[in-house]
C-alpha positions, 0 to 999 in steps of 0.5 A: 441824296433827295431822301435826306434833303426831304428828311431836312426840310420836314425837320425845319418846317416841324421846328418851326411849327414848335417855335410859332406854337411857343412864341406866337401870340402870347400878348392874347392867349399866354397864361397870365394870373396873380401869381405870374404877377407876384413873381415878376414883382419878385424878379424885380426886386431881386434884380434892383436890389442885386439879390442872390437868394434861394427863396422864390415863389410861394404856394397862395396858402403860404404853406410851401416855399420854393427855390429861386431857381424859376426866378433866376431863369426868368429874370433875363427875359424880365430884364430884356423886356423891361418888365412888361407883363409878357416878359416872362412868358416869353421866358417861359416860352423860350424854355419850352421851345428848349425843352422841344430841341432837347427833346429831339435830340433825346429821340436822336439818341434813343430811337431815331426810326421814329423821329419825325413822328415823335418830333411831330408830337412834341412840336404840338402836344397839348401839356407840352404847349401849355407849360411852354406859354406860361410862366409858372414855377412847375411848368419848367420841370420837364426841361430838366427832367428831358436834359437829365435823361438826355445825359443818364443815356448820352454814355457811362462816363462818371461826370455825365451820370453826376450831370444827370442826377444834378438836372433831375435834382434841379427839377425839384426846385421848380416843384417838390412833387418832383421828387417822387418820380425823380427818385423812382427812376434814380433807384431803378437806374441800375436796370437801365445801366450797363452793369459791365462797366462799374455800375455802381461808381456810375450809380454813386456819381447819379446819385452825388448830383441829385443830392448836390442839386438838394444840398441848398435845401438842407443846408438853409433848413439846418441853419434856419430852424425849424427850416423853410424848404423841406421840413416846411413841405413834409409838414404841411403836405396835404395828405388824405387823413384816413386811408380807404382801399376802395376810395383810393381805387376810385381816386386812382381811376380819377387820376388816370383819367385826368391824367389822360384827358390832360394828354388828349383833351378828349373824353372818347381817346382816353379810353383807347389810351388807357387799354393801349398803354395797358397793353404796352405794359403787358408786352413789355413785361413779357419782352424787356422789363427793363423798359418798365423803368421809365414807365414806372416813375409815371406811374409812381407820380400818379399813385403818390398823389392820389395818397393826396387830398386834391389833385392838379394837372402840375402835380402830374408833370414830373411824370410826362417826359418819363411817359413820353421816353416810355412811348419812343423806347425801340420794340418789336412788333406789336409793341412798336405798333402800339406805341406808334398808335399811342404817339398818332392818338397824341397828335391827332388829338392835339390837331384839335387844341393847338390852334385854339391854345395859341388864338384864344386858349379857352383851356384857361380858367375864366377866373384868371382873365384878362389877357395880358394886352388888357392887363397892361392897358389897366396898369398903364392907364392907372399909372398915368391918371395917378401921376398926372392928376398927382393923386394920393391916398389911393386904393384899388378893387377888382368887382363885378367881373370873373376875376375873383381876386377882388383885392386886384393882387395882379394889378398891384403887382405890376404897379409896385414894378412902376413905382406906384404903392396903393393902400392896403386892404385895411385901408379901403375907409380911409382911403380918398380915391378908388380904381374899380377893375369891373366888367358892368355898368356903373349904375350896377357896380355902384349897386355892389355890396362890397365893402370896398365900395362902402365910402364909394358907392354915393361917391363922384365918379372922376373918370372912366376908362373902357379898355379897347372892345374887351368889355373890361373898364376903370372906373376912378371914384372919389370918396363921398363927401359927408 
């Protein structure tokens, strides 16, 4: 009885910890950049216009269009929190926490013997925490893949296999590159299924669910030539122009280092992790090849990304849960030790990252600052100034700061939600007023050679607002009188 009570108490503490690291301090350390403000603006538009569409996030270069599933997953939180900049980040935290709970259920049905250590890892592991504090379409991939693996392993019923395939397919709505890990797993799934009870019917329902999830893309592309989703994605796929085996090996090595650094954020443990993974692969190859079904989607994801011109950490997210699943598979003797040591390494390294992640998040690219709280204050201040002074013909720029987006998309999108429509980048020379968001003092800002300042450099400074103690300021210039 005491043992059960202690187990329950530890589980409760781990769940509270997972909730805390996903929801705490989002205003200060949650990730928010121009992509997130654009998404919030589109969610607001869809809500106000009562629009139902398949068109969702668009890549920054405009080459890829993703499904609107992400928008509808985040919409309830945007509405509840009145389209505040933090609203969709709270939504991301909700889905991240739900993913954590699903991972607990997955461990329970796969290998309850290592439930506590696996649950502790899931509560603080760097990639799972990061994706839970950033409202970005790829970060919802782990939710769907976890759900897919649960329904795949729950039992052999046909409808659960259909739902498993559907959930794997829905991950592709969040990012196309999920297709690689998911299709590899589906193709290998006969090796994991119980082959004693009509496996081919189970496979049919599994693939039916998968293609049902993809059918909106197919229907849309066929009815809107030349297509917007799958056809456009494959057309713009950034493959390397030529293949060189030695360059490929070099890039593969770089990608493996990037992935394991993402998992550990420790250069020393990268090599230990690589060694242990290779050891575990050799063990499973000798003892139980069926286990390799769960690591091959992860390997395939890394290999495929290596063929691309560029690689980013979110390109590897579709393999994350498959990798986690591979670690928790029941094994004997040395195989069990390898897996537990790997889990322990990820826990140990996460202890050095999780608190800074939720405090000030030094892992965020410096050009994505300022934080959500500061962004909100800037937007509210500009809105108030425009309305109170009845300003017309107003423009905005972000100069003399770490933010590389001088046009200020982040602020423009949020102001648009509030009904403030500013002049465009082609209208700086004809604008009468200019708000400048900056980290520079006025004197240095006036010397900025940016073309946005051309008509305002010697103009009258109507007001200046310093945003608390953040180092960010807002300047309101009136056009130079000539």
